[in-house]
Structure formats: structure tokens, C-alpha cells
The first five atom37 places (N, CA, C, CB, O) and aatype in JSON, in Angstrom:
{
  "aatype": [12, 2, 14, 3, 15, 18, 16, 15, 12, 16, 5, 19, 1, 0, 7, 19, 3, 6, 10, 3, 1, 5, 9, 19, 0, 10, 10, 7, 5, 1, 13, 0, 8, 12, 1, 0, 0, 0, 1, 9, 11, 14, 3, 1, 15, 0, 19, 1, 3, 6, 0, 1, 11, 16, 5, 19, 9, 3, 5, 0, 1, 0, 6, 0, 6, 1, 9, 7, 0, 14, 7, 3, 19, 9, 0, 3, 10, 17, 6, 5, 10, 19, 6, 0, 15, 9, 0, 18, 6, 12, 0, 6, 18, 3, 1, 16, 1, 7],
  "atom_mask": [
    [1, 1, 1, 1, 1],
    [1, 1, 1, 1, 1],
    [1, 1, 1, 1, 1],
    [1, 1, 1, 1, 1],
    [1, 1, 1, 1, 1],
    [1, 1, 1, 1, 1],
    [1, 1, 1, 1, 1],
    [1, 1, 1, 1, 1],
    [1, 1, 1, 1, 1],
    [1, 1, 1, 1, 1],
    [1, 1, 1, 1, 1],
    [1, 1, 1, 1, 1],
    [1, 1, 1, 1, 1],
    [1, 1, 1, 1, 1],
    [1, 1, 1, 0, 1],
    [1, 1, 1, 1, 1],
    [1, 1, 1, 1, 1],
    [1, 1, 1, 1, 1],
    [1, 1, 1, 1, 1],
    [1, 1, 1, 1, 1],
    [1, 1, 1, 1, 1],
    [1, 1, 1, 1, 1],
    [1, 1, 1, 1, 1],
    [1, 1, 1, 1, 1],
    [1, 1, 1, 1, 1],
    [1, 1, 1, 1, 1],
    [1, 1, 1, 1, 1],
    [1, 1, 1, 0, 1],
    [1, 1, 1, 1, 1],
    [1, 1, 1, 1, 1],
    [1, 1, 1, 1, 1],
    [1, 1, 1, 1, 1],
    [1, 1, 1, 1, 1],
    [1, 1, 1, 1, 1],
    [1, 1, 1, 1, 1],
    [1, 1, 1, 1, 1],
    [1, 1, 1, 1, 1],
    [1, 1, 1, 1, 1],
    [1, 1, 1, 1, 1],
    [1, 1, 1, 1, 1],
    [1, 1, 1, 1, 1],
    [1, 1, 1, 1, 1],
    [1, 1, 1, 1, 1],
    [1, 1, 1, 1, 1],
    [1, 1, 1, 1, 1],
    [1, 1, 1, 1, 1],
    [1, 1, 1, 1, 1],
    [1, 1, 1, 1, 1],
    [1, 1, 1, 1, 1],
    [1, 1, 1, 1, 1],
    [1, 1, 1, 1, 1],
    [1, 1, 1, 1, 1],
    [1, 1, 1, 1, 1],
    [1, 1, 1, 1, 1],
    [1, 1, 1, 1, 1],
    [1, 1, 1, 1, 1],
    [1, 1, 1, 1, 1],
    [1, 1, 1, 1, 1],
    [1, 1, 1, 1, 1],
    [1, 1, 1, 1, 1],
    [1, 1, 1, 1, 1],
    [1, 1, 1, 1, 1],
    [1, 1, 1, 1, 1],
    [1, 1, 1, 1, 1],
    [1, 1, 1, 1, 1],
    [1, 1, 1, 1, 1],
    [1, 1, 1, 1, 1],
    [1, 1, 1, 0, 1],
    [1, 1, 1, 1, 1],
    [1, 1, 1, 1, 1],
    [1, 1, 1, 0, 1],
    [1, 1, 1, 1, 1],
    [1, 1, 1, 1, 1],
    [1, 1, 1, 1, 1],
    [1, 1, 1, 1, 1],
    [1, 1, 1, 1, 1],
    [1, 1, 1, 1, 1],
    [1, 1, 1, 1, 1],
    [1, 1, 1, 1, 1],
    [1, 1, 1, 1, 1],
    [1, 1, 1, 1, 1],
    [1, 1, 1, 1, 1],
    [1, 1, 1, 1, 1],
    [1, 1, 1, 1, 1],
    [1, 1, 1, 1, 1],
    [1, 1, 1, 1, 1],
    [1, 1, 1, 1, 1],
    [1, 1, 1, 1, 1],
    [1, 1, 1, 1, 1],
    [1, 1, 1, 1, 1],
    [1, 1, 1, 1, 1],
    [1, 1, 1, 1, 1],
    [1, 1, 1, 1, 1],
    [1, 1, 1, 1, 1],
    [1, 1, 1, 1, 1],
    [1, 1, 1, 1, 1],
    [1, 1, 1, 1, 1],
    [1, 1, 1, 0, 1]
  ],
  "atom_positions": [
    [[28.93, 11.25, 11.14], [28.69, 9.31, 11.63], [29.45, 8.0, 10.44], [26.43, 8.85, 11.5], [29.52, 7.79, 9.23]],
    [[29.82, 7.51, 11.44], [30.21, 6.23, 10.01], [31.19, 4.91, 10.79], [31.58, 7.2, 8.34], [32.3, 4.49, 11.1]],
    [[30.37, 4.81, 10.79], [30.1, 2.83, 11.51], [31.19, 2.52, 11.86], [29.63, 1.36, 10.42], [31.69, 2.75, 12.96]],
    [[31.77, 1.86, 10.76], [33.01, 1.51, 10.52], [33.82, 1.88, 10.73], [33.26, 1.38, 9.82], [34.88, 1.43, 10.31]],
    [[33.68, 3.43, 11.9], [35.35, 3.84, 12.75], [34.75, 3.36, 14.14], [36.03, 5.98, 12.8], [35.54, 3.43, 15.09]],
    [[33.31, 2.83, 14.42], [33.01, 2.77, 15.71], [33.79, 1.92, 16.29], [31.81, 2.52, 15.96], [34.41, 1.11, 15.62]],
    [[33.88, 1.96, 17.75], [35.25, 1.12, 18.3], [34.14, 0.6, 19.94], [37.26, 2.57, 18.68], [34.44, -0.33, 20.69]],
    [[32.58, 1.77, 20.16], [31.77, 1.07, 21.21], [30.65, 1.17, 20.69], [31.77, 1.55, 22.59], [30.21, 1.93, 19.83]],
    [[30.15, 0.27, 21.33], [28.9, 0.69, 21.7], [27.65, 1.77, 22.39], [28.92, 0.11, 22.04], [26.44, 1.68, 22.58]],
    [[28.62, 2.74, 22.6], [27.92, 3.97, 23.13], [28.21, 4.83, 21.65], [28.69, 4.72, 24.79], [27.2, 5.46, 21.34]],
    [[29.53, 5.04, 20.49], [28.89, 5.64, 19.74], [28.29, 4.57, 18.55], [29.73, 6.74, 19.34], [28.46, 5.25, 17.54]],
    [[27.92, 3.78, 18.26], [26.4, 3.12, 18.22], [25.04, 3.33, 18.31], [26.3, 2.52, 18.85], [24.12, 3.63, 17.55]],
    [[25.22, 3.03, 19.65], [23.46, 3.68, 19.94], [23.35, 5.57, 19.81], [22.89, 3.17, 22.07], [22.44, 6.4, 19.82]],
    [[24.67, 5.58, 19.71], [24.45, 7.28, 19.62], [24.12, 7.92, 18.41], [25.67, 8.04, 19.97], [23.55, 9.01, 18.34]],
    [[24.55, 7.1, 17.31], [24.64, 7.52, 15.86], [23.6, 6.73, 15.56], [0.0, 0.0, 0.0], [23.04, 7.17, 14.56]],
    [[22.71, 5.08, 16.25], [21.24, 5.16, 16.02], [20.71, 6.48, 16.53], [20.5, 3.99, 16.7], [20.59, 7.3, 15.62]],
    [[20.47, 6.76, 17.32], [19.9, 8.03, 18.47], [19.7, 8.62, 17.71], [20.64, 8.82, 19.59], [18.49, 8.83, 17.59]],
    [[20.62, 9.35, 16.63], [20.48, 10.16, 15.77], [19.97, 10.29, 14.78], [21.08, 10.39, 15.59], [19.31, 11.25, 14.37]],
    [[20.31, 8.94, 14.07], [19.52, 9.12, 13.06], [17.85, 8.58, 13.18], [20.27, 8.48, 12.0], [17.02, 8.68, 12.28]],
    [[17.58, 7.9, 14.79], [15.34, 8.27, 15.09], [15.26, 9.76, 15.03], [14.38, 7.76, 17.22], [14.33, 10.53, 14.74]],
    [[16.27, 9.91, 15.31], [15.68, 11.72, 15.1], [15.36, 11.99, 14.07], [16.57, 12.92, 15.3], [14.23, 12.3, 13.7]],
    [[16.52, 11.89, 13.32], [16.49, 12.65, 11.56], [15.58, 11.19, 10.49], [18.94, 12.95, 10.71], [16.02, 11.17, 9.34]],
    [[14.86, 10.49, 10.66], [13.71, 9.21, 10.09], [12.88, 10.4, 11.35], [14.06, 6.72, 10.5], [11.89, 10.54, 10.63]],
    [[12.56, 11.24, 12.53], [11.18, 10.69, 12.74], [10.89, 12.39, 12.03], [10.53, 10.07, 14.7], [9.75, 12.68, 11.68]],
    [[11.59, 13.0, 11.94], [11.74, 14.48, 12.07], [11.62, 13.93, 10.19], [13.47, 15.46, 13.11], [10.41, 13.81, 10.05]],
    [[12.09, 13.7, 9.23], [11.46, 13.76, 7.53], [9.65, 12.72, 8.09], [13.1, 12.35, 5.8], [8.68, 12.73, 7.34]],
    [[9.64, 12.04, 9.36], [8.29, 11.24, 8.75], [7.9, 12.3, 9.32], [7.62, 9.63, 9.11], [7.52, 12.97, 8.36]],
    [[7.76, 12.81, 10.07], [6.73, 14.35, 10.24], [6.4, 15.06, 8.79], [0.0, 0.0, 0.0], [5.32, 14.89, 8.22]],
    [[7.36, 15.8, 8.32], [7.6, 15.64, 6.72], [6.23, 14.55, 5.53], [9.38, 14.7, 6.72], [5.21, 14.8, 4.89]],
    [[6.82, 13.72, 5.73], [5.66, 13.19, 4.88], [4.22, 12.46, 5.16], [6.23, 12.36, 4.2], [3.42, 11.77, 4.53]],
    [[4.38, 13.17, 6.83], [3.0, 13.37, 7.03], [2.19, 14.5, 6.98], [2.79, 13.02, 7.99], [0.97, 14.44, 6.98]],
    [[2.87, 15.56, 6.93], [2.51, 16.79, 6.24], [1.88, 17.53, 4.88], [3.31, 17.11, 6.28], [1.5, 18.66, 4.59]],
    [[2.02, 16.03, 4.12], [2.46, 15.79, 2.85], [1.01, 15.23, 2.85], [3.92, 14.89, 2.47], [0.25, 15.82, 2.08]],
    [[0.36, 13.99, 3.71], [-0.47, 13.01, 3.65], [-1.54, 14.01, 4.01], [-0.18, 11.7, 4.53], [-2.59, 13.73, 3.44]],
    [[-1.66, 15.45, 5.03], [-2.68, 16.45, 5.38], [-2.83, 17.26, 4.55], [-2.53, 17.1, 6.43], [-3.87, 17.91, 4.56]],
    [[-1.6, 17.53, 3.31], [-1.9, 17.9, 2.05], [-2.83, 17.71, 1.05], [-1.2, 17.7, 1.63], [-3.45, 18.46, 0.3]],
    [[-2.78, 16.5, 1.23], [-2.79, 15.34, -0.49], [-4.42, 15.7, 0.42], [-1.65, 12.86, -0.86], [-5.15, 16.52, -0.15]],
    [[-5.11, 14.91, 2.2], [-6.04, 14.84, 2.59], [-7.07, 16.28, 1.51], [-5.73, 14.85, 4.22], [-8.16, 16.1, 0.97]],
    [[-6.2, 17.65, 1.5], [-7.18, 19.08, 1.5], [-6.88, 18.67, 0.32], [-6.91, 20.79, 2.16], [-5.96, 18.03, 0.83]],
    [[-6.78, 18.44, -0.71], [-6.82, 18.25, -2.66], [-7.11, 17.16, -2.6], [-5.43, 18.4, -3.79], [-5.96, 16.88, -2.27]],
    [[-7.49, 16.42, -2.6], [-8.29, 15.21, -3.37], [-9.85, 15.92, -3.32], [-8.2, 13.42, -2.39], [-10.02, 16.86, -2.55]],
    [[-10.94, 15.45, -4.14], [-11.28, 15.18, -4.54], [-12.82, 15.33, -3.08], [-10.45, 14.3, -5.29], [-13.58, 16.07, -2.46]],
    [[-12.32, 13.82, -3.34], [-12.99, 12.94, -2.27], [-12.64, 12.19, -1.75], [-13.78, 12.42, -2.41], [-11.43, 12.18, -1.98]],
    [[-12.97, 11.12, -0.88], [-12.66, 10.27, 0.68], [-12.22, 9.34, -0.42], [-14.13, 9.69, 2.1], [-11.04, 9.02, -0.26]],
    [[-12.89, 8.66, -1.75], [-12.16, 7.41, -2.64], [-11.02, 8.05, -2.85], [-12.84, 6.84, -4.14], [-10.13, 7.25, -2.57]],
    [[-10.5, 9.19, -3.22], [-9.35, 8.67, -3.91], [-8.32, 8.85, -3.2], [-9.12, 9.16, -5.11], [-7.24, 9.29, -3.62]],
    [[-8.79, 8.26, -1.13], [-6.85, 8.67, -0.7], [-6.08, 7.21, -0.72], [-6.52, 9.47, 1.4], [-4.88, 6.96, -0.65]],
    [[-7.31, 6.26, -0.84], [-6.63, 5.08, -0.84], [-6.32, 4.9, -2.68], [-7.66, 3.78, 0.0], [-7.11, 5.01, -3.61]],
    [[-4.95, 4.6, -2.67], [-5.37, 4.7, -4.8], [-4.05, 3.51, -4.25], [-4.88, 6.91, -6.52], [-3.01, 3.83, -3.68]],
    [[-4.66, 1.6, -4.79], [-3.28, 0.66, -4.44], [-2.69, 0.52, -5.85], [-3.62, -1.05, -3.69], [-2.01, -0.49, -6.02]],
    [[-2.86, 1.53, -7.08], [-1.72, 1.54, -7.75], [-0.66, 2.87, -7.54], [-2.17, 1.39, -9.12], [-0.21, 3.05, -8.67]],
    [[-0.23, 3.6, -6.89], [0.61, 4.15, -6.0], [1.39, 3.18, -5.28], [-0.08, 4.92, -5.16], [2.53, 2.72, -5.26]],
    [[0.18, 3.07, -4.64], [0.82, 1.75, -3.43], [1.73, 1.79, -3.4], [0.73, 0.34, -3.48], [2.58, 2.51, -2.87]],
    [[1.7, 0.52, -4.33], [2.76, -1.08, -4.78], [3.88, 0.61, -5.68], [1.47, -3.16, -6.63], [4.74, 1.29, -5.13]],
    [[3.59, 0.69, -6.47], [4.97, 2.11, -6.9], [5.5, 3.06, -5.61], [4.15, 3.58, -8.18], [6.4, 3.85, -5.87]],
    [[4.98, 3.01, -4.2], [5.56, 3.63, -3.4], [7.02, 2.74, -2.6], [4.4, 4.04, -2.55], [7.99, 3.27, -2.06]],
    [[6.83, 1.74, -2.71], [6.39, 0.3, -2.64], [7.8, 0.03, -2.31], [5.64, -0.51, -4.04], [8.63, 0.07, -1.4]],
    [[7.56, -0.39, -3.96], [8.51, -1.05, -4.97], [9.74, 0.42, -5.61], [7.25, -1.85, -6.5], [10.46, 0.26, -6.6]],
    [[9.72, 2.01, -4.62], [10.21, 2.37, -5.41], [11.13, 2.34, -3.96], [9.69, 3.44, -6.44], [12.27, 2.73, -4.23]],
    [[11.04, 2.12, -3.01], [11.68, 2.0, -1.58], [12.26, 0.36, -1.84], [10.34, 2.23, -0.05], [13.37, 0.49, -2.35]],
    [[12.12, -0.3, -1.77], [12.67, -1.34, -2.4], [13.68, -1.07, -3.25], [11.83, -1.97, -3.01], [14.83, -1.41, -2.94]],
    [[13.49, -0.6, -4.1], [14.59, -0.55, -5.44], [15.71, 0.12, -4.56], [14.06, 0.56, -7.06], [16.8, -0.43, -4.5]],
    [[15.47, 1.28, -3.89], [16.51, 2.5, -3.74], [17.04, 0.57, -2.05], [15.44, 5.21, -3.02], [17.7, -0.47, -2.13]],
    [[16.52, 0.99, -1.37], [17.57, 0.24, -0.79], [18.27, -0.48, -0.49], [17.68, 0.15, -0.49], [19.02, -0.58, 0.48]],
    [[17.83, -1.76, -2.37], [18.72, -2.56, -3.34], [20.18, -1.7, -3.5], [17.88, -2.74, -4.94], [21.33, -1.76, -3.06]],
    [[19.42, -0.89, -4.35], [20.77, 0.33, -4.09], [21.08, 0.62, -3.74], [21.17, 1.11, -4.14], [21.42, 1.65, -4.32]],
    [[21.54, 0.6, -2.62], [22.09, 1.32, -1.03], [22.73, 0.08, -0.37], [20.64, 2.02, 0.19], [23.53, 0.19, 0.55]],
    [[22.31, -1.21, -0.92], [22.79, -2.43, 0.28], [22.28, -2.68, 0.74], [0.0, 0.0, 0.0], [22.59, -3.8, 1.15]],
    [[20.65, -2.04, 1.44], [19.98, -1.91, 2.65], [18.84, -3.54, 2.19], [19.1, 0.03, 2.85], [17.99, -3.87, 1.37]],
    [[19.36, -3.93, 2.98], [17.47, -5.04, 2.83], [16.1, -4.9, 1.87], [16.49, -4.81, 4.31], [15.05, -4.84, 2.51]],
    [[16.02, -4.86, 0.84], [14.71, -4.53, -0.4], [13.5, -5.37, 0.89], [0.0, 0.0, 0.0], [12.56, -4.8, 1.44]],
    [[13.82, -6.51, 1.05], [12.12, -7.4, 1.23], [12.08, -6.76, 2.96], [12.15, -9.97, 1.05], [10.93, -6.73, 3.41]],
    [[13.19, -6.26, 3.96], [13.02, -4.97, 5.4], [12.39, -4.17, 4.68], [14.47, -4.08, 6.22], [11.29, -4.06, 5.21]],
    [[12.42, -3.68, 3.98], [12.3, -2.19, 4.01], [11.36, -1.77, 2.94], [13.66, -1.49, 3.82], [10.99, -0.61, 2.74]],
    [[10.93, -3.15, 2.09], [8.89, -3.37, 2.19], [8.28, -3.26, 2.28], [8.09, -3.63, 2.42], [7.41, -2.58, 1.74]],
    [[8.42, -4.45, 3.77], [7.65, -4.66, 4.69], [7.3, -3.66, 5.96], [8.09, -5.69, 5.01], [6.48, -3.69, 6.87]],
    [[8.49, -2.67, 5.5], [7.93, -1.62, 6.11], [7.37, -0.33, 5.86], [8.53, -1.43, 6.66], [6.48, 0.32, 6.39]],
    [[8.49, -0.08, 4.47], [7.2, 0.9, 3.82], [5.88, -0.04, 3.6], [7.66, 1.63, 2.11], [5.13, 0.91, 3.81]],
    [[5.14, -0.93, 3.39], [4.17, -1.55, 3.12], [2.91, -0.29, 4.65], [4.66, -3.65, 3.31], [1.82, 0.28, 4.7]],
    [[4.03, -0.52, 5.46], [3.6, -0.41, 6.79], [2.29, 1.42, 7.16], [5.46, -0.42, 7.7], [1.18, 1.9, 7.42]],
    [[3.97, 1.61, 6.82], [4.46, 3.42, 6.43], [2.94, 3.8, 5.39], [6.58, 3.61, 5.06], [1.96, 4.54, 5.46]],
    [[3.37, 2.99, 4.68], [1.91, 3.29, 3.72], [0.53, 3.61, 4.49], [1.51, 1.85, 2.78], [-0.04, 4.62, 4.91]],
    [[0.29, 2.2, 4.45], [-0.98, 1.53, 4.73], [-1.4, 2.29, 6.3], [-0.75, -0.36, 4.76], [-2.56, 2.16, 6.69]],
    [[-0.34, 3.14, 7.23], [-0.54, 4.14, 8.79], [-0.72, 6.05, 7.77], [1.77, 3.95, 10.36], [-1.24, 6.99, 8.38]],
    [[-0.17, 6.25, 6.24], [0.31, 7.44, 5.88], [-1.56, 7.53, 5.56], [1.8, 7.58, 4.52], [-2.17, 8.46, 6.09]],
    [[-2.3, 6.58, 4.75], [-3.5, 5.92, 3.95], [-4.64, 6.52, 5.18], [-3.37, 3.83, 3.7], [-5.43, 7.43, 4.92]],
    [[-4.56, 5.77, 6.68], [-5.33, 5.95, 7.81], [-5.2, 7.05, 8.37], [-5.16, 5.14, 8.66], [-6.15, 7.25, 9.13]],
    [[-4.12, 8.24, 8.33], [-4.59, 9.42, 8.76], [-4.72, 10.38, 7.48], [-3.68, 9.96, 9.87], [-4.52, 11.58, 7.59]],
    [[-5.01, 9.88, 6.5], [-5.34, 10.86, 5.6], [-6.29, 10.9, 5.59], [-5.03, 10.92, 4.56], [-6.99, 11.9, 5.65]],
    [[-6.71, 9.5, 5.47], [-8.21, 9.25, 5.38], [-9.0, 10.37, 6.99], [-8.47, 7.06, 5.55], [-9.76, 11.34, 7.01]],
    [[-8.21, 9.45, 8.27], [-9.05, 10.38, 9.27], [-8.78, 11.93, 9.08], [-8.66, 10.0, 10.84], [-9.57, 12.61, 9.71]],
    [[-7.3, 13.03, 7.93], [-7.71, 14.02, 8.35], [-8.75, 14.39, 7.44], [-6.77, 14.86, 8.56], [-9.62, 15.21, 7.75]],
    [[-8.69, 13.79, 6.3], [-10.0, 13.95, 5.02], [-11.76, 14.04, 6.39], [-9.99, 11.65, 3.46], [-12.48, 15.04, 6.5]],
    [[-11.9, 13.04, 6.95], [-12.08, 13.06, 7.39], [-12.37, 14.78, 8.53], [-11.6, 12.1, 7.21], [-12.81, 15.89, 8.25]],
    [[-12.14, 14.49, 9.09], [-11.68, 15.65, 10.16], [-12.26, 17.3, 9.55], [-9.67, 15.62, 10.25], [-13.02, 18.15, 10.03]],
    [[-11.31, 17.16, 8.03], [-11.06, 18.66, 8.18], [-12.34, 18.52, 6.7], [-8.95, 19.47, 7.96], [-12.1, 19.25, 5.73]],
    [[-13.83, 17.46, 6.61], [-14.79, 17.99, 5.62], [-15.52, 17.6, 6.79], [-15.08, 17.44, 3.98], [-16.71, 17.82, 6.58]],
    [[-15.29, 16.99, 8.24], [-16.81, 16.1, 8.27], [-16.82, 17.22, 8.71], [0.0, 0.0, 0.0], [-17.87, 17.69, 9.16]]
  ]
}
């Protein structure tokens, strides 16, 4: 997959579809880590950690900028991802401990 060599929208779409499959697989792994966190954290109040949230978003923005991707867009996506992860982790905490 080299977008610079694409000559058709069919190639672009195939490349995007493949990347989406990879992203979903990686997100599945990320949420598996959230399940582990829900299992390991000693109490529900430990699920939300604003300092860690900021760190994760800042790291994503910096990495995006390092590779030439739009840092603000990535930071916005990561804000949503982290909030969804927190909600998922809280639900897992409640499901496994409730």
C-alpha cells in the first residue's frame, strides 16, 4: 500500500478498507487492555484518571505531528477514543464486580 503510487479510486478505497481492518483490530486490542485495567484497578474511582487522559492525548498529538498527520484532528479523535475507553472500562468494572 503506497498511496503515492495509486492511479485510481479503486486503489484508494482498497487501501482505506485495509487500513480500517487494521485499525479495528488494534482498537480491539486496546479495549482488551481496558478490560485488564478494569480487572486490576482496586476501585471504580481509579478508572477515570484525568492526568493520564491528558498524557495519552498529548502523546497521540505529538506522534501525529511527528509523522506529518494533522495533530488537532488526531487529538480530537483521541479525546473521543479515551472517553469511550473510560466508559467501557467503567462498564466492565461494574459488570465484573457488581
